[in-house]
N, C-alpha and C positions, 0 to 999 in steps of 0.2 A: 544477905541480902548481896547477891551480885551485880555489881555495877555496869551497864551497858559500855562496850567499847566505844571509843569518840569515833565521829565520824569525819573522815578526811574531807576536807574541803574541796570541791570540786565542783564543775558545773553538773555531773552526772547525779551527783548528791544532793542538789540544791532541794528537790521534793522531801527527801529525807529528813534533811534540816528542819524544813518548814514543818512538818508534821511534829518535831521537837518542840516548837513554837517559839524559833527565831526567826526573824523577818529576812528574808531572801528577795533577790531581784524577781518582779512577777512579769517582767517584761522579755521580751524576745529578744536575748544581747546580740545576736545575730545581724540585727536590723539597724544596729548603731553604726554610724559611720564615722570613719576616723578624722574628724577635722579639727581636734585638738592635739596637739604635742606637746607634750610636757616635759621638760628639760628636769631632773632631779627628783625622781619620785622618792618620797620619803615620808614620815609621819604626817608633817604638817599637810604636805598635798593630799594625803587617803582622808585626812579628817577634814579637808577645807573644799578646795577647787571641785575633786573629784565626789563629793559627797553632796555638791548643788547639781553636779551633771547628772549624779545617779538620782537624784530626785527629780530632775526634769524627764528623765527616761523614764520614770514611774509613772509619769503624767502624759508620756504618749511622745515627747521629742526624740530625735534620733541621733545627737550629737552624742560620740564616743571619745573617748581618750587612748592614745598611743603613749606608752610611758618610754623614755629614752634617757639612758643612764650614759654618762661620758667620763665618769672616772673608773677606775681599774676596781674599786671597791663596790661598783653598782652591780658588779657581778653576784652579790650575796642578794639584791633586790630581784634579779633575775632569777636566782635558782630557788627564790620563795614563792614567786609569783608564777612563774611561767608552767610548773606543774600542778598548779591550782587554778589554772584557765583565767589567771590573771583576776580571781576573787581574792578579796581577803574581808576579815573582819573587823568593825569598828567598835570599840569598846567605850560606852562613855559610862566616865563614873565622877556621880557629884558626891551630895550627901548621903543618898541611899543605896541599894542595894545596884551594881554596875548593872548595865543591860547592854545586848550585842544585837547587831544587824550585819548580813552580809551584802558588800557593795559590789556593784556589778560594771560600773563605768569604765572603766580599765579595760581594754581588748587586747590589749597586745603590748610588749615590753621587749624594746630593742637596747641591746648592751654593745656600744659603741666606742670603747676607749680609742685613745689618739691614737691615729694611725688607720682609722676606720671612718674615713670623711664622707665616702661614697654612700655610707647606710645612713649618716645623717643627713646628708642631701637629697637622697629620696624621699626622706620623711618630710623635712622642709619645704621641697620644691614640688611634691605631692598636688596636683590639681585639687583634690580635696581638702588639702590642709588649710585653716581659716584662721587658726591662731595657734600661735608658739606661745607657751606659757612657760614659765620659771620658778623653781626654788631652789638658787644657789648660794644663800646666805648674802650677806652684806659683805663679805670680803672676797666675794665673786666681781664685785663690779669695781675694784680696784685696777688701775692701770697695770698690766703687765712690766717685768722687769725685762731688760735687754733678753732678747731671744726666747722668751717664756711665750707659749700659745695657750690662749686662756678659753674658756667655755663662748665666750664673745668672738675671739678667732673663730673658732670652728663653726660657728653659727653665720656669720660673714661670707664664710666659704660656702657653706649653704645657700645663703641667700642669692649670692653671685651666680647659681646654678640655677636658682628660680629665677632669675632675669635673665638668665640665657636662653630658659626656654619660654621666654615672654608668660611666667605667672602671674594670677592675679594679685589684689592686693593682700596685704596680710596684716595681723594684728600681733604684735609681739606683747606679751601679757607679764609683767613681773608680779610674782605673788609672795616676793619678800617684804618684811616686815623693817622697812625703812622709809623715812621719809621722802615724798619725789620718786617714789621708785619706779615710775615709769620714765621720767626724765632721765635719773640715772642710766635706765635700760638705754634709753635713746644715745645719751653721750657717748658709753662705751661700746654700743653697737656701731656707731657712726666713725670712732675711733678705729675700730678693729676693721670696718670696710675699708677707710683710708689706708690703713699698712697691707691690706691686699691687693688695692685697685683704683686708682685716684678717680674712676668715674664711676664706682660702685656707692660711695655715699650720696651722690645725688640721688639715683635711684631708690634707696633706701628712704629717703626724706620724703620722696615724690608718691612712695608704694607701702610705706608701711606705716602704722599708728603706734603709738606707746602710751597706752591709758596709766594715768596714775590711780592707785588705789591705796585703802587702807583695810589691812585684812588683821583677825584677830580670833585666835582658838589657842588655848593651851593643850600641847600635844606632849606630854611627857614620855621620855624613851620608854618601850615597850620593856618589860620584865620577864624574868622567868615566871613568877609569880602570877602574871597576866596573863601566859600561855595556861599555867595552870589551872587558874580559874576558869578562864575559857573552854578549856579541856572537860575539868571537872565539874563543872556547875551549868554549861551549856551543852556539853559533849560534842566540841567541834575541834578537832585538831587542825590549826592552823601553823603553818610556818613562820609566819610573820604579822599577827593581827597589830593593830594601831588603837593608841588610847589617846583619850580627848576628853574635855570637860564639856559638860553638855552646853554650853553657850557658845555661839559662832558668831562673827559679823563681819560682812564684807561689803566695803563703800566702794563707788570704782566711778571714775569719768566714763561717760557713755560714747566713747571714740573706739570704735572697732571698725577696720577700713576693710576687713574680708565679711562683714558679718558676725553674729553670735548669737547664742541660743536665748530664751527668754527667761535670762537669769531672775527678772526682778518677780518669775513666778515661783522660785524658790526662797525669796526673800533677800536676793542681793539689792541694796538701795544704789540708785545712781545719782551723782552730785557733780557739779563744776565748782563746788568747793572742799575738794579733798582734805585743804590742809585744816579744815575745820575739824575734820574729825580725828 
Protein backbone atom coordinates (compact mmCIF):
# COMPACT_ATOMS: atom_id res chain seq x y z
CA UNK A 1 0.00 0.00 0.00
CA UNK A 2 1.34 3.39 -1.00
CA UNK A 3 1.24 5.93 1.83
CA UNK A 4 -0.24 9.31 0.79
CA UNK A 5 2.16 12.21 0.60
CA UNK A 6 2.07 14.42 3.72
CA UNK A 7 0.15 17.68 3.50
CA UNK A 8 2.26 20.82 3.80
CA UNK A 9 0.85 22.98 6.56
CA UNK A 10 -0.67 26.23 5.25
CA UNK A 11 -3.92 28.15 5.31
CA UNK A 12 -4.81 26.83 1.87
CA UNK A 13 -4.47 23.22 3.04
CA UNK A 14 -6.51 23.43 6.26
CA UNK A 15 -9.57 21.88 4.67
CA UNK A 16 -7.57 18.91 3.45
CA UNK A 17 -5.95 18.49 6.86
CA UNK A 18 -9.36 18.65 8.56
CA UNK A 19 -10.69 15.91 6.27
CA UNK A 20 -7.84 13.71 7.49
CA UNK A 21 -9.25 13.97 11.03
CA UNK A 22 -6.90 16.59 12.53
CA UNK A 23 -8.48 19.56 14.32
CA UNK A 24 -7.77 22.86 12.56
CA UNK A 25 -8.90 26.46 13.20
CA UNK A 26 -12.61 26.67 12.39
CA UNK A 27 -12.61 30.46 12.70
CA UNK A 28 -11.78 33.13 10.15
CA UNK A 29 -8.19 34.04 10.98
CA UNK A 30 -8.42 37.26 8.97
CA UNK A 31 -10.75 38.73 11.58
CA UNK A 32 -8.20 38.34 14.40
CA UNK A 33 -6.91 41.75 15.48
CA UNK A 34 -3.18 41.98 16.36
CA UNK A 35 -3.75 43.05 19.96
CA UNK A 36 -1.01 40.91 21.51
CA UNK A 37 2.66 41.24 20.61
CA UNK A 38 4.69 38.33 21.98
CA UNK A 39 8.46 38.57 22.36
CA UNK A 40 10.26 35.24 22.27
CA UNK A 41 8.15 32.81 20.25
CA UNK A 42 9.29 29.34 21.23
CA UNK A 43 7.80 26.05 22.29
CA UNK A 44 6.37 27.23 25.58
CA UNK A 45 4.58 30.25 24.13
CA UNK A 46 3.07 28.19 21.33
CA UNK A 47 1.88 25.53 23.79
CA UNK A 48 0.56 27.97 26.39
CA UNK A 49 -0.55 31.58 25.73
CA UNK A 50 -1.03 31.01 22.00
CA UNK A 51 -3.18 27.96 22.76
CA UNK A 52 -5.39 29.93 25.15
CA UNK A 53 -5.86 32.65 22.52
CA UNK A 54 -6.61 30.00 19.89
CA UNK A 55 -9.29 28.44 22.09
CA UNK A 56 -10.88 31.85 22.65
CA UNK A 57 -10.84 32.53 18.91
CA UNK A 58 -12.58 29.21 18.41
CA UNK A 59 -15.33 30.57 20.65
CA UNK A 60 -15.72 33.78 18.70
CA UNK A 61 -13.16 36.18 20.22
CA UNK A 62 -11.06 38.29 17.84
CA UNK A 63 -7.75 38.68 19.67
CA UNK A 64 -4.70 37.62 17.68
CA UNK A 65 -0.95 37.44 18.28
CA UNK A 66 1.97 38.91 16.36
CA UNK A 67 5.22 37.16 17.21
CA UNK A 68 8.36 39.24 17.64
CA UNK A 69 11.86 37.79 17.49
CA UNK A 70 14.66 40.03 18.73
CA UNK A 71 17.55 37.57 18.54
CA UNK A 72 19.54 36.57 15.46
CA UNK A 73 18.56 32.94 16.01
CA UNK A 74 14.87 33.88 15.81
CA UNK A 75 15.39 33.85 12.05
CA UNK A 76 14.85 30.10 12.34
CA UNK A 77 11.35 30.60 13.75
CA UNK A 78 10.57 33.15 11.04
CA UNK A 79 11.72 30.65 8.41
CA UNK A 80 9.44 28.00 9.91
CA UNK A 81 6.30 30.04 10.51
CA UNK A 82 6.17 32.53 7.65
CA UNK A 83 5.83 29.96 4.82
CA UNK A 84 3.10 28.19 6.84
CA UNK A 85 0.98 31.33 7.22
CA UNK A 86 2.09 31.27 10.90
CA UNK A 87 0.21 28.04 11.54
CA UNK A 88 1.82 25.23 13.50
CA UNK A 89 0.89 21.88 14.97
CA UNK A 90 0.63 21.22 18.69
CA UNK A 91 1.37 17.59 19.57
CA UNK A 92 0.18 16.50 23.02
CA UNK A 93 1.99 13.47 24.40
CA UNK A 94 0.68 11.72 27.50
CA UNK A 95 0.47 8.06 28.43
CA UNK A 96 -1.44 7.08 25.31
CA UNK A 97 -1.13 7.79 21.61
CA UNK A 98 -0.10 11.39 20.82
CA UNK A 99 -2.73 13.69 19.41
CA UNK A 100 -2.30 16.71 17.19
CA UNK A 101 -4.16 19.91 16.39
CA UNK A 102 -3.33 22.96 14.26
CA UNK A 103 -3.16 26.30 16.10
CA UNK A 104 -4.08 29.53 14.31
CA UNK A 105 -3.82 32.37 16.84
CA UNK A 106 -0.44 33.68 15.64
CA UNK A 107 -1.17 35.75 12.55
CA UNK A 108 2.18 37.43 11.99
CA UNK A 109 5.85 37.19 12.88
CA UNK A 110 8.42 39.99 12.76
CA UNK A 111 12.13 39.24 13.03
CA UNK A 112 13.86 42.38 14.28
CA UNK A 113 17.40 41.71 15.51
CA UNK A 114 19.48 44.48 17.01
CA UNK A 115 19.53 47.52 14.74
CA UNK A 116 15.90 47.18 13.72
CA UNK A 117 14.27 49.13 16.53
CA UNK A 118 11.82 50.86 14.21
CA UNK A 119 10.05 47.56 13.51
CA UNK A 120 9.80 46.88 17.25
CA UNK A 121 8.46 50.36 17.94
CA UNK A 122 5.81 50.08 15.23
CA UNK A 123 4.44 46.95 16.88
CA UNK A 124 4.59 48.13 20.49
CA UNK A 125 3.30 51.64 19.71
CA UNK A 126 0.47 50.47 17.43
CA UNK A 127 -2.92 51.67 18.72
CA UNK A 128 -4.31 48.12 18.47
CA UNK A 129 -1.63 46.65 20.75
CA UNK A 130 -2.99 46.10 24.25
CA UNK A 131 -0.60 43.45 25.58
CA UNK A 132 3.12 42.88 25.10
CA UNK A 133 3.87 39.42 26.44
CA UNK A 134 7.28 37.82 26.89
CA UNK A 135 9.01 34.50 27.26
CA UNK A 136 12.68 35.44 27.43
CA UNK A 137 13.85 32.95 30.14
CA UNK A 138 14.98 33.88 33.64
CA UNK A 139 18.38 35.12 32.46
CA UNK A 140 16.65 37.78 30.37
CA UNK A 141 15.70 39.69 33.54
CA UNK A 142 19.25 40.26 34.72
CA UNK A 143 20.61 43.80 34.79
CA UNK A 144 22.96 44.29 31.83
CA UNK A 145 26.68 44.71 31.88
CA UNK A 146 28.05 48.11 30.89
CA UNK A 147 27.31 48.78 27.23
CA UNK A 148 25.07 45.74 26.84
CA UNK A 149 21.65 46.25 25.24
CA UNK A 150 18.96 43.88 26.44
CA UNK A 151 15.44 42.92 25.38
CA UNK A 152 14.14 45.38 27.94
CA UNK A 153 16.29 48.21 26.59
CA UNK A 154 14.70 47.63 23.21
CA UNK A 155 11.26 47.44 24.80
CA UNK A 156 11.91 50.73 26.61
CA UNK A 157 12.83 52.40 23.32
CA UNK A 158 9.55 51.21 21.83
CA UNK A 159 7.62 52.41 24.87
CA UNK A 160 9.15 55.85 24.38
CA UNK A 161 7.66 55.90 20.89
CA UNK A 162 4.29 54.83 22.26
CA UNK A 163 4.48 57.66 24.79
CA UNK A 164 5.45 60.20 22.13
CA UNK A 165 2.48 59.12 20.02
CA UNK A 166 0.15 59.47 23.03
CA UNK A 167 -0.51 55.74 22.96
CA UNK A 168 -2.95 54.22 25.39
CA UNK A 169 -2.28 52.03 28.43
CA UNK A 170 -0.41 48.79 27.89
CA UNK A 171 0.04 45.53 29.76
CA UNK A 172 3.52 44.00 29.84
CA UNK A 173 2.87 40.35 30.62
CA UNK A 174 5.72 38.06 31.63
CA UNK A 175 5.01 34.42 30.86
CA UNK A 176 8.36 33.23 32.18
CA UNK A 177 8.45 30.63 34.91
CA UNK A 178 9.96 32.62 37.76
CA UNK A 179 8.44 33.85 41.05
CA UNK A 180 7.14 37.40 40.84
CA UNK A 181 7.59 37.48 37.08
CA UNK A 182 5.50 40.64 36.74
CA UNK A 183 7.45 42.42 39.46
CA UNK A 184 10.69 41.36 37.76
CA UNK A 185 9.47 42.65 34.40
CA UNK A 186 8.47 45.97 35.96
CA UNK A 187 11.86 46.42 37.64
CA UNK A 188 13.94 45.77 34.54
CA UNK A 189 11.61 47.76 32.26
CA UNK A 190 11.73 50.80 34.55
CA UNK A 191 15.50 50.46 34.87
CA UNK A 192 15.88 50.29 31.08
CA UNK A 193 13.57 53.28 30.69
CA UNK A 194 15.75 55.30 33.08
CA UNK A 195 18.86 54.50 31.04
CA UNK A 196 17.12 55.86 27.95
CA UNK A 197 15.20 58.90 29.17
CA UNK A 198 14.90 60.22 32.72
CA UNK A 199 11.23 61.08 32.19
CA UNK A 200 10.24 57.70 30.73
CA UNK A 201 10.05 55.68 33.98
CA UNK A 202 7.20 57.86 35.29
CA UNK A 203 5.25 57.31 32.07
CA UNK A 204 5.82 53.56 32.30
CA UNK A 205 4.61 53.47 35.90
CA UNK A 206 1.51 55.49 35.03
CA UNK A 207 0.55 53.76 31.78
CA UNK A 208 1.76 50.15 32.01
CA UNK A 209 0.72 47.25 34.21
CA UNK A 210 2.84 44.19 34.99
CA UNK A 211 0.64 41.38 36.30
CA UNK A 212 2.31 38.51 38.11
CA UNK A 213 1.38 35.04 36.96
CA UNK A 214 2.12 31.37 37.46
CA UNK A 215 2.56 29.38 34.26
CA UNK A 216 2.86 25.62 34.01
CA UNK A 217 3.28 23.28 31.07
CA UNK A 218 6.08 20.92 30.14
CA UNK A 219 7.23 21.48 26.55
CA UNK A 220 10.10 19.22 25.50
CA UNK A 221 12.33 20.28 22.63
CA UNK A 222 10.81 19.17 19.32
CA UNK A 223 12.75 16.23 17.92
CA UNK A 224 13.09 14.72 14.46
CA UNK A 225 11.08 11.78 15.81
CA UNK A 226 8.22 14.15 16.64
CA UNK A 227 8.31 15.57 13.11
CA UNK A 228 8.40 12.03 11.77
CA UNK A 229 5.37 10.97 13.82
CA UNK A 230 3.45 14.02 12.62
CA UNK A 231 4.35 13.28 9.01
CA UNK A 232 3.76 9.51 9.11
CA UNK A 233 0.82 9.24 11.53
CA UNK A 234 -1.00 12.55 11.10
CA UNK A 235 0.00 13.21 7.50
CA UNK A 236 1.23 16.78 8.12
CA UNK A 237 4.51 18.31 7.04
CA UNK A 238 5.28 21.02 9.61
CA UNK A 239 8.63 22.80 9.74
CA UNK A 240 8.49 23.30 13.51
CA UNK A 241 5.68 21.63 15.47
CA UNK A 242 5.59 22.01 19.23
CA UNK A 243 5.28 19.17 21.74
CA UNK A 244 3.66 19.39 25.19
CA UNK A 245 2.23 17.32 27.99
CA UNK A 246 -1.60 17.31 28.20
CA UNK A 247 -1.62 19.31 31.46
CA UNK A 248 -1.44 23.09 31.44
CA UNK A 249 -2.22 25.80 33.97
CA UNK A 250 -2.12 29.58 34.18
CA UNK A 251 -2.95 31.71 37.21
CA UNK A 252 -2.63 35.48 36.84
CA UNK A 253 -3.37 38.78 38.54
CA UNK A 254 -6.22 40.57 36.81
CA UNK A 255 -4.28 43.78 36.20
CA UNK A 256 -4.48 44.45 32.47
CA UNK A 257 -4.11 48.16 31.80
CA UNK A 258 -5.19 48.05 28.17
CA UNK A 259 -7.88 45.39 28.37
CA UNK A 260 -7.69 41.66 27.82
CA UNK A 261 -9.59 38.82 26.21
CA UNK A 262 -11.83 36.73 28.50
CA UNK A 263 -9.03 34.33 29.40
CA UNK A 264 -11.15 32.74 32.13
CA UNK A 265 -13.32 31.30 29.34
CA UNK A 266 -10.32 29.19 28.30
CA UNK A 267 -9.49 28.06 31.83
CA UNK A 268 -7.20 30.79 33.16
CA UNK A 269 -7.65 31.41 36.88
CA UNK A 270 -7.35 34.97 38.19
CA UNK A 271 -6.11 35.58 41.72
CA UNK A 272 -4.44 38.27 43.80
CA UNK A 273 -2.51 35.58 45.71
CA UNK A 274 -0.15 34.36 43.03
CA UNK A 275 2.50 33.42 45.59
CA UNK A 276 0.11 30.70 46.88
CA UNK A 277 0.40 28.98 43.52
